[in-house]
C-alpha positions as CSV (number, residue, x, y, z in Angstrom):
1,M,-17.7,-9.0,-24.6
2,G,-15.9,-11.2,-27.1
3,V,-19.0,-13.0,-28.4
4,F,-18.5,-12.0,-32.1
5,R,-15.2,-12.1,-33.9
6,T,-14.4,-8.9,-35.7
7,T,-11.7,-7.8,-38.1
8,V,-10.6,-4.2,-38.4
9,T,-8.8,-2.9,-41.5
10,R,-7.1,0.5,-41.1
11,A,-6.5,2.7,-44.1
12,A,-2.9,3.4,-44.9
13,D,-3.8,6.9,-45.9
14,T,-6.0,8.7,-43.4
15,R,-6.2,12.1,-45.1
16,H,-9.8,11.6,-46.1
17,E,-10.8,11.0,-42.4
18,E,-8.8,14.0,-41.2
19,A,-10.5,16.2,-43.9
20,L,-13.9,14.9,-42.9
21,V,-13.3,15.6,-39.2
22,E,-12.1,19.1,-40.0
23,R,-15.2,19.8,-42.1
24,V,-17.5,18.5,-39.3
25,R,-15.7,20.5,-36.7
26,A,-15.8,23.7,-38.8
27,A,-19.6,23.3,-39.2
28,L,-20.3,22.4,-35.5
29,V,-17.7,24.6,-33.7
30,D,-17.0,27.5,-36.1
31,G,-20.4,27.8,-37.6
32,V,-19.3,27.3,-41.2
33,E,-22.1,26.2,-43.5
34,P,-21.6,22.5,-44.3
35,D,-21.8,21.0,-47.8
36,D,-24.5,18.4,-48.4
37,R,-22.3,15.4,-47.6
38,T,-20.9,16.9,-44.4
39,A,-24.4,17.8,-43.3
40,A,-25.5,14.2,-43.9
41,V,-22.5,12.9,-41.8
42,I,-23.4,15.4,-39.0
43,G,-27.0,14.1,-39.1
44,L,-25.7,10.6,-38.5
45,L,-23.4,11.6,-35.8
46,V,-25.8,13.8,-33.9
47,G,-28.8,11.6,-34.2
48,P,-32.4,12.4,-35.0
49,F,-33.1,14.1,-31.6
50,G,-29.8,16.0,-31.4
51,D,-28.7,14.0,-28.4
52,G,-25.1,13.5,-29.7
53,L,-24.8,9.8,-29.4
54,V,-21.5,9.7,-31.2
55,P,-18.7,11.9,-29.8
56,L,-16.3,13.6,-32.2
57,P,-12.7,12.6,-32.0
């Protein structure tokens, strides 16, 4: 809508993001037990009611 000005800064090294996406996919798709941090990220992505408000890339 263009009401608020935003600035996006992209990381030069995206390995951390790729690793996180792989861990989340492994837990959700392959049934691998997630570590505590990955489980917390999944909780944020899925939402409190499991309605999947944020799609995985």
